[in-house]
Each structure stands twice: as C-alpha cells, then as structure tokens.
N, C-alpha and C positions, 0 to 999 in steps of 0.2 A: 758505341759513337766511329766514324770514320777517322783515322788517324790525320788529326789537322796539320803535322806536315806534309801529309801526301799533296803537294801542290799538285795545282793541273797544269797539264802541257801547254806550249805556246799555241796560242791559237791562231789558224792556217785555215782560209778559203776551203771549204768542202774538197772539191777537185783536187787541188794542190794537195792537202793532207792524204786524200786517197792515193794520189800517185806516187809521194813521198816515201810511203808508209808500206800499202800495199806488194807491190812487184818486190821489193829484197825479201819479203818475208816468204813469198809463195812458194820459190822451189826449194827453198831448205826445209818449209815444212811437208812439202809433196814428196820430195828425200827420204823425210824420216818416217812416213807416214808408206810409201811405197815400199821400203826396203824389206821389212821380214816378209812381204809375200811374195816379192819379186824374186827373192833368192829361194825362198819355199820352193817355188814351182822347179828349178833347178835341180834339186837335192838328188833326185832319180840318176839324172844325167852324170852330176859329179858322184855318185856312187858307183856306177856302171867304171868312169872316165878312172879314175882314182882309187878303189876298192876301198877298204876298210866301211864297209855299209854300217857296222854297229856306234862307228863314230860321230853318222852324218846329225845326228839331233843335238850335238857339240857345236855345232856352225850356229844353231837357233839361240841353245841355252848360254853359250858362253858370251854371244854379241848380247841378249839380251841382258844377262850382270854387267857385263863391261858400260853398255849405255845407262844402265839403271845407275853403278855406281858413281859416271861422270857428271851426271845431270847435277849434283850438288857443287861439284866442282867448278862448272862453268858458271852456274850461276852466280857463286860469290867471284870468282873473277871477273868477271862483268862489270858485278858490283863497284869491282875494285880498280879495275883499268880498261874500263870503257866495253860496252858489250858489242857495239859494232867491230873493234877491233879483235874481240874474242871470238866473235861470230865469223870471222875470216878467217882465224884458228882453226875454229872445229870444223870448217868446209874445207882446209886444206888437210887436213887429217884425214878426216872422209875419203878424199879422192885419192890421196897418196895411198889409204889403204885399199880401196877399190883397185888399183894397179896392181899391188901386190897380191891381191887374192886373184886376179886375172893369170898375173905369171906362175901360180904356187906348181910345182910338179906333184905336190904328193898332199893327202889331207892334211898333214899336221902344220905345213905350212898355210896350207888355206884356213885352217881354224884358226891358227895366227892373226891372220888377214883379219879375219872377221872381229876376235877380240878387237885388232884395233880400230875398226869401223864403229864397233861400239862405242870405243872411247872417244871418236869424233862425232858421231852420230849422236850419242849421248847430251851434245849440247845444243843442235838445232831448234827444238823446240822448246826449250827453256828459253834461249836468249830473243827466238821471236817472240815469245811471248811478254819478256821483259822489253824488247825495244816496244812493243803496244802499247805499254803504260809508260813507257820516256815519252815517246813521241805524241801521243794522244789524248787529247782531255778526257777527266774523269767521265762526264754522260756520254761519251761515244764512244768508251772502251768496250760494252758489252756491243755494237753494232761491228767493230772490228775484231772481235771474239768469233763471232758468225761468219766471216771471212775464212778465220782461222777453222772453221768447223769444216769448210765448203773445201780448204784445200786437201782438210785430212781425207774426206770423204774421196775425194778425184784420186787421192795417192792409193788409198784402197781398192779404189777400182780400176788404176793403170797398172798398179804393181803383180795381180797375177796373169793377166792378159801379155804386160809385155814381158816379163819372165817365159811365159811358155811359147812366145811367139822365138824371143830372141835364142831361147834353148834349142827349141826344134831347129830353124834355120840356119843358125850360125855357131851353136854349139855353146857349152853353161860359160867358158870365161866371156862369153861377149855379153852376158848380164852386168858383167864386174865393169866390161869396160864403157859400156854404155853410161855408167856414174859418169864417168870425166867430160863429158861435153856439157852436162847438166850442171856440175859443179862449179866450172868455166864460168858459166851464165851466169850462177849464182854468185860466185864471187865477183864478178865484174857488176850485179845489181845490187850486193850487199856495200859494196865499196860507193857506192854513191847515196848512201845514206848519209844526215848532216852529222859532221862527227860532234860527239857529246864527250863530255870528260867523265873520268870515274866520277866515284861517288866520293872520293878523299876516305873510305875505311880506310883505319889506321892498323899497323900491325902487318906483321907477314901473314902468307897463307898459311891456311890450317893444315900441314901437311900428315901433323901426326892424327887429326880427325878424321881425314879423309882415308889413313891406313884404317882405323879403328870402326867407320862405316863401310870398307871391305869388309872385313873380316867379320861383320853382323851381316850383311848383305849375301853375300857367298853364300854359306850355310844355311842362312834362312832360307831362301830360294830353293836351294837344295833337299831341305827337307821339308818345305811345300810340295815342289815338285813328285815327291817319293808318297803324299799323303793321297795322291789321287788313285793309287790300288795300295792300299796298305795292306802288309800279311805279318804272322807274327813274324820271319826270318828277319823281315825289314825292320819293323821295329827298333830294335837297340840300336841302329845305324842312325836310324831317323830321331833318337831322344838325345843320342849324344850331338847332332846338327844344330837342334834344336835346342840344346841346353849351351854349346857355343856361339850361337847366335844372341843368346838371353846374355850371358858373360859380356860379352863384346857389346850389348848396348846398354847395360850399366855401365861397363867404364865408359864408354863414348859418351854418354849424356852428362859423367861428373868431370871430363875432362871438356867437355860443351862449355859447361859454365864456369869454366877457367879461362878459356879462349877469347882474346878480343876481338877476332872476323870468323868466329865459328860457322863451320856449312851449314849445321841445322839451324842458326839463328833461334836461339831458345827462348830468347825476348819476347821473340814474336809469337811461337808454339805458346809461349804462357798466356797470351789473350784469348777469349773465347771465341770472338770471330775465326780467327787465323786457325784454330786447329778445329775448328765445327767443318771449314769449307775443306780443309785438307780429309777430314773424316769423309763429306760426300765424294769425293774426288777418290778416297780408297771403293768407296762402295758404288762409285759410279764404272769405276772400272773392272769390278769385281763381278758386277751383274753384266754387266755387257759380253765379259771375254768369256762367262760361264755360258752364255748362251750362242755366243759366236763359234763357241767350241761343240757344245752337245745339241743343239738344235740340227744341223747337217745330219747327226748319227739317227735321229729321232725320226726324220723324215725318210732316211734313209733303210734304215730298220723295222720302223713299224708303218709305214705309207710305201715301201717298195719303190723310193724315189731314186732313179740315176743321181750319180755323183752331179752333175750337169744341172740336173735339175732343182737339186738339193740347193744348189748354189742360188740359183733364180728364186725359190721358196724362201731363201735370207736376204734376197736382197732390200725387199720391203722394208724388213727392221731396220736396215744398215742406214738405206737413203732416209728413214724417218729420222732416227737419233738425228742424223746431219740437219734436217730439215728443221727439226725443233729446236736444234742450236741456233740454226738462223733465225726464226721467229723470236727465241727466245731473246735474242741479241737487239732486235728490233724495239720488240718490248720494252728492254731493260732502258734504251735512249728515250725511248717515247714518254715512260711513266717515269723512270726513276727510281722503281723498285727492282729490288733483286731477290733477294730471298722468298721472297710470295710465289714464285713460277717453282721452284722445283719442289716448294710445299703444298702444293695442290697439287700440281702436272704428277707428282711421284705417288699420290693416290690413286688417280686414274693408272698410272704404270703395276701398281699392286695389284689392284681390282683385275685389269685383263689377265695378270700372270695366275691370280688365282682362278679366275674361270678357263683357263687353258690348263691349271693342276685340276680341274671338277671336271671339264668336257672336254678335253684333249680328243682322247681315242674317239670320241663320238661325231668328232671335226674331221671336214676333209684338210688334206693340208693347205689345201687354198686358203682356207676357212680362216684355221693357225696362223697360218702366214699375217692376215689379212688383221687379226686381233691382236697378234704379238706389235705391228706394225702400228696401232694406235697407241700402246703401251711405250713403244720408240719414240713416237713424235713426242710425248711427252717428257721419258727420260732426257732428250737432247738439253732440255734447261739445268742437267746436273752440272756438269762438267764448265758450262761458261758462267754459271754462277760462281762456282769454288774459284775460280781464276778472278773472273774480276773482283771474286769480295779480297783476297788476299793483297791483288793491288789497293784498295781501298783502307785497308788496315795498314800496311807498310809504308812506310816514306819511300819519298824517290829514289834515295841511296842504296834501298834495299829491294826494289824491283827484281834484281836476278835470282838473290838466295830465295824470294817469296816466289816467285815463279818455280823454280826448281822445286821447294818444297812440295808444291802441287803434282810437278811431275813424277817424283819419289811414290809420293802416296797412291798416285794413280799405280802405277808399274808395281808396288808390293802389292796392293788390293787386287790388280787385276792376275796375277799368281795364286793371290789366295783362293780366289774365287774360282777360277778353273780347278786347282787343288780340291777345295770344298764341294765342291758340286761332283768332281769325279767322286771321292771319298763315298757322298752319299747316292750317287746311281750303283756303284758297284758292292755297298755296302746294305741297298735293300734287296740286289739282284739276290744276293750270298743269302739273306735274311729268310729270305723268300722258300729259295731251291737250290739247292748244290750245284746242280746243273745247270741254273739260270745265267750265269756268268759267264760259265763256257760256250753255249748255243750264242749270246750276246758278243762275245769277240768273234765267233766264228761267222754270225751273219754280217759282224763288219767287214770282216776281212773278204769273204765272198760273196756277199751279197744277200737280199732276202730270197731267194731261191731257196735257200735251206728251211726256212720256216715255213712255205708250199708243200713243202717235202714229209714233212711230218702228219702223222696221223691226223686227222679233224679235230678230235678232243684236246691231243697232245699241242696240236700248233693255238687254240684258242687260250689253253692254260698257260703255254710259253707268251702268248701276246699281253694277255692279261697281266704277267708278271712284269713284263719289258712295260709296260705301260705305267703300273704302279711305281717303278721305279724310276721312272721319268716325272713322275709328278712330286715325286720329292727333289729332282732337279727345277723344275717350275716353284715349288713353294719355297727352296734356298734360296731363288734367287728374288724373289715376293720380299723374303726378309731384308735381304739387304736393300731393296726400296723404301721400305718400310722405315729402314734406320735414315735413310736420307731423308724420309719426310719429319722424322724426330729432329736433326741436327738442323732443317730448315727452317722451323718452327721456332726453336730457340736461338736463333744467330740473332745475336745482337746486333750488329750493321744490316740494316735491313734496306738502305736505300742510299744512290750514288749522290 
C-alpha cells in the first residue's frame, strides 16, 4: 500500500498547474538528456585540437561517474534545503563548468571541467522529478512524468544534431558556450517556481555516506566497463575493482543504518514496492542502453547500413519508448493503475526480442526496426512506473532522495546492461571461431565491405557466426524485460 504520509499536492486549475511546473523543468531535463550526445559529437575535433586521443573516452566516463555520484547528494540536499533552491545551485555549477570547458587549453583541464559538469548535471533529472512530486497531485503525476519523457526524447534528438552543427561551423568550444544561454533561461524559469520549504530533515548532510558511495560507484563502473571485452590479462584488475566496490558497499550499508539523513534512505529501500521500483529502473536502463549501443552495430555489420541509415533505423525504437511513456502517463492518470502496464507491456517487449533472436537474420533491416519499435512502445511504461511508485511510497519530505534512488539505479543498470550485452556478444564470437571477433572488429572499423570481399562460403559462415552472437544480445535484453515483468507483478503498490 502507498504511504499515508504522502499527502496530495495543493490542487490548482490544470492550465495553471501546467504553466507552473512544466516550463521550469523543461530546460534542465533537455540539458541533462542532450549533454552526452552533444559532447560526444565533438570528441574527434577535440582530439584533433588538443591531442591525447587515448584520453578522450574519459570525457564521457568521468562525467558519467560524477553525475551518478552527485544524484543522491542532490536528492538529499533538496529534501533538506528546498528543491527549487538546490536546482538553481545545480544549474549554476553546470554553467560554470561549461565555461571552464570552453576555455580549457588542454585535455586535462577539459576532463576536469567535464567532471565538474557531471557534479552539476547530476542533480537536474533528480530534482526535476522531485519537483513534480512536490507540486503535482498524486493522480496527475503519471501525466507529468510523461511530459518528462518528451523532454528526454527531445534532448536526445537535439544533442547530436546541435553538437555536429556547432563543432563543424564554430569549433568545439562553441558546444560548451551554447550551454550558457540555455542555462541562463533555465535559471530564470526555475526561479519562478513557488518557494517550498525543506523537508525539515534532521541532522547534517551525510558527507561520509557520499564518500563511501563514491568509493563504491567509481570502481564498480570501471569494473563493469572492463567486462564488455573480458580477457585473461584484464581479469585480476577487474576482480580487484569489484572487490573494492563490494567492500565499500558493505561499509556503506552499515554506515547508512546509523546515519540520520543518509544518502540512500535505507528505510525506503526496505519497502517491497520501493526496491522493486528501483529494480525496474535498473533493468529498464540496462535493456535500453544495450539496445542503443549494439543495435547500430547489427545494422552496419549484418545489413550493410551506413552510420546515418543505422541512426534512422534506431529512431523508431527511441521514439516508441518515449511515446510509450507518454501513453502510460495518460493511462495512469485515467485509471489510477501503475504496475499493471509494465506487467503486461514488458511481456510484449520480451516476445519481440525473442522473435528478433529467432528471426533477425531473415528479417530486413526495416522489418527488424519496426518489430523492436513495438517492443519499445511497451517498454516505455517501465521508467514512468518506477518513478511514480517511489513517490507514492515516500513521504513528501523524501521525494528528493526517492527520485535520486531511481536515477542511481538506472545509471548503474545502464552500465551493467551495456557490459553484459558486450560480454555476451564477444564471448559468443570467441566461442564459435577464434577469428570471428577480429573480423567483427574489422567490420566495425572499416565497414561491411570486408565481409563482401570474403569467398562465398567464408562470407556465409562469418555472417552466421555474427548473427548467432547478436542472438545472444537479444536474449540478454529479453531476460532484462522478463525481470521487469516479475518485479511489476509482485509490486504491492499498484494504484495511485
């Protein structure tokens, strides 16, 4: 059952409520969702200008780690000092870091700026989610979470287009300078939100918990990243990183049990609906990230699609996921039901993935894209249900830490999903033929023309081996979907 303390937000006329809540959260969510792809498109130009090409991936990895660690901190600070005030601080850090990145004269300063930007951006999603719970009545939260999904989709589309245009026309510093006017507008809109007091949370901010969380997250993400292409030589370091993360988690959980205002809110995590919602968020992040990471490779290697066409073939899936989230939000507002939609919808998603595993090589690229879009439409219910559920379980003074828990789960799940899918792909390639992995990597680097250059029998065998490896990826993602189904059907909190 939902928490009786979770009182409804003050009722306002629909139009006034929309204008109060949606404009202030729109730009922060757009910034957070566009940032990864916006910067990713500028990496080649940054490498050409600053050198140290081998360090370029750290611009992405370091930013991801910083934002993952920062999300729980912002959630707790928002509960303690007011979410609007802390959102303004998060935006200020984000824009200051963008200016530092634009002025960076070497790759080391630029990576430092991206770390700082991650610490600022880590609060944007979390605090905007919490502000929905703070200002929107319970029954309408699903509808407003669907607006949230629209902004994420828009940011995902805007990022690569804007990043490519700015880099090509004005140079890579323009990518970071473009954040400045958007952040200024976001600050002005967020300042218009009605002031709300902090939750009255007692005690000091849990700095020790944040340090332990960092010691857990950093080695965990590094270890998980190494799992994508495991080798015997990398195994000792991977195990050492995993052991460090496990030890830090053990100490963190013991410390959180004694902390008055811990960053993880263990009392909430002990509730069945709450940890199931976090599990749904983690599995949703894992499945979607795995598909977005490896589906373009499938189209390019097995279907001979160009990079541009691969992006177009991926678009139906990403649009369908957002559309499914919007549809689920409307259905939640209409029916009051929550867990029903992922419980039914992810069955359809799993079925489409099983069909892709069985029939993928026989389907055209367009047919496979359409099939996976059907599953994506149903998958869109998962994240929305997770966010709505934690705000039903939590009291209003815990909305920040509850929303942060979902974001943390999704981030860790995304890293885990990409790593597991990569390990399955390369593991199956290696198991079938010692040369299949090298051929696959060569095709990724130089395009599918190398496959056509092989003698017909060798070409057919190589294509079959690569297709079998991708079957493993589809089955892995189907397993994530089935896990969501199990969590949804056993969710105690099922209605708003």
